[in-house]
Backbone as JSON, one array per atom type, in Angstrom:
{
  "sequence": "MLTTKEILTREEVMEILKIGRSTFYKLLQTGELKGFKEGNRYKVPVESVEKYVEMRMKA",
  "N": [[158.38, 61.39, 75.28], [156.64, 63.67, 75.12], [154.85, 63.05, 77.09], [155.4, 63.85, 79.68], [154.25, 66.23, 80.4], [150.97, 67.62, 80.51], [149.8, 69.86, 79.45], [150.76, 72.23, 77.08], [152.69, 75.16, 76.32], [152.47, 77.94, 73.96], [155.04, 78.42, 72.95], [156.32, 75.98, 73.48], [154.86, 74.2, 71.86], [155.44, 75.29, 69.35], [158.18, 74.76, 69.24], [158.26, 71.93, 69.39], [156.82, 71.17, 67.07], [158.28, 72.5, 65.22], [157.51, 74.96, 64.03], [156.45, 78.28, 63.09], [155.21, 81.29, 64.73], [152.96, 82.42, 63.38], [152.02, 80.22, 61.94], [151.32, 78.56, 64.05], [149.11, 79.98, 65.15], [147.42, 79.89, 62.94], [146.89, 77.14, 62.73], [145.41, 76.79, 65.06], [143.19, 78.42, 64.48], [142.05, 77.12, 62.26], [141.31, 74.81, 63.42], [142.81, 72.56, 63.31], [144.61, 72.16, 65.27], [143.92, 71.82, 68.62], [143.17, 74.0, 71.26], [143.25, 76.34, 74.03], [142.59, 79.57, 75.41], [144.13, 81.12, 78.1], [143.93, 83.67, 80.17], [146.09, 85.84, 78.67], [147.45, 83.98, 77.24], [147.98, 81.14, 75.14], [147.13, 77.72, 75.56], [147.88, 74.34, 74.96], [146.74, 71.08, 74.84], [148.75, 68.14, 75.23], [147.78, 65.87, 73.98], [146.37, 66.93, 71.81], [148.43, 67.87, 70.16], [149.69, 65.46, 69.57], [147.62, 64.17, 68.14], [147.42, 65.88, 65.95], [149.94, 65.49, 64.73], [149.72, 62.76, 64.07], [147.6, 62.92, 62.22], [148.82, 64.45, 60.19], [150.81, 62.68, 59.41], [149.39, 60.7, 58.15], [148.42, 61.99, 55.96]],
  "CA": [[158.9, 62.74, 75.36], [155.59, 64.63, 75.4], [153.94, 62.61, 78.15], [155.75, 64.39, 80.99], [153.35, 67.36, 80.65], [149.68, 67.46, 79.83], [149.46, 71.11, 78.78], [151.94, 72.89, 76.52], [152.58, 76.58, 75.96], [152.67, 78.22, 72.53], [156.46, 78.25, 72.64], [156.64, 74.54, 73.49], [154.26, 73.61, 70.66], [156.22, 75.75, 68.21], [159.46, 74.04, 69.27], [158.01, 70.51, 69.09], [156.4, 71.01, 65.68], [159.2, 73.26, 64.36], [156.69, 75.9, 63.27], [156.5, 79.67, 63.54], [154.06, 81.81, 65.48], [151.79, 82.57, 62.51], [151.52, 78.87, 61.65], [150.67, 78.11, 65.29], [147.78, 80.6, 65.24], [146.62, 79.39, 61.82], [146.44, 75.8, 63.09], [144.33, 76.95, 66.05], [142.03, 78.99, 63.79], [141.43, 76.12, 61.38], [140.87, 73.68, 64.23], [143.72, 71.41, 63.16], [145.23, 72.04, 66.59], [142.96, 72.25, 69.63], [143.78, 74.67, 72.4], [142.4, 77.31, 74.69], [143.3, 80.76, 75.87], [144.04, 81.34, 79.54], [144.48, 85.01, 80.27], [146.52, 86.24, 77.32], [148.33, 82.93, 76.72], [147.35, 79.93, 74.64], [147.57, 76.43, 76.12], [147.51, 73.26, 74.05], [146.96, 69.75, 75.43], [149.7, 67.26, 74.53], [146.98, 64.98, 73.15], [146.05, 67.64, 70.58], [149.64, 67.88, 69.34], [149.88, 64.09, 69.09], [146.61, 63.92, 67.11], [147.81, 66.66, 64.77], [151.06, 64.8, 64.09], [149.18, 61.53, 63.46], [146.83, 63.33, 61.04], [149.76, 64.86, 59.16], [151.55, 61.49, 58.95], [148.49, 59.95, 57.27], [148.13, 62.79, 54.75]],
  "C": [[157.81, 63.72, 75.77], [154.75, 64.27, 76.61], [154.28, 63.17, 79.53], [154.87, 65.57, 81.38], [152.04, 67.11, 79.94], [149.29, 68.69, 79.04], [150.75, 71.79, 78.32], [151.66, 74.36, 76.24], [152.76, 76.73, 74.46], [154.11, 77.94, 72.13], [156.85, 76.77, 72.57], [156.09, 73.85, 72.24], [155.06, 74.01, 69.43], [157.56, 75.01, 68.11], [159.27, 72.58, 68.86], [157.7, 70.31, 67.61], [157.31, 71.72, 64.69], [158.42, 74.18, 63.44], [156.86, 77.31, 63.85], [155.21, 80.07, 64.22], [152.81, 81.91, 64.6], [151.18, 81.22, 62.14], [150.79, 78.31, 62.87], [149.24, 78.67, 65.36], [146.86, 80.12, 64.12], [146.06, 78.0, 62.14], [145.32, 75.85, 64.13], [143.06, 77.45, 65.38], [141.3, 77.96, 62.95], [140.94, 74.91, 62.16], [141.75, 72.45, 64.1], [144.43, 71.12, 64.48], [144.22, 72.6, 67.59], [143.7, 72.88, 70.81], [142.8, 75.64, 73.02], [143.26, 78.46, 75.19], [143.05, 80.91, 77.36], [144.72, 82.68, 79.8], [144.84, 85.48, 78.87], [147.46, 85.2, 76.71], [147.53, 81.72, 76.26], [147.97, 78.7, 75.29], [147.05, 75.34, 75.19], [147.77, 71.92, 74.75], [147.92, 68.92, 74.58], [148.94, 66.36, 73.56], [146.63, 65.63, 71.8], [147.24, 67.66, 69.62], [149.87, 66.49, 68.75], [148.89, 63.75, 67.98], [146.95, 64.65, 65.82], [148.93, 65.96, 64.01], [150.58, 63.52, 63.4], [148.42, 61.85, 62.18], [147.75, 63.7, 59.89], [150.53, 63.66, 58.59], [150.71, 60.68, 57.96], [148.26, 60.67, 55.95], [149.19, 62.59, 53.68]]
}
């Protein structure tokens, strides 16, 4: 499902993880989710989302 794109937008990550905007930014701040800002928009690699999900599954 996620492999069709390599970079996700904030909205796509929020939809995939079923999280809100504040949680999205908190995950970026704490480093649990890796991403970067391009202009005024955040971009998150699919690999980062997959790693986050794996980490949460182990917890």
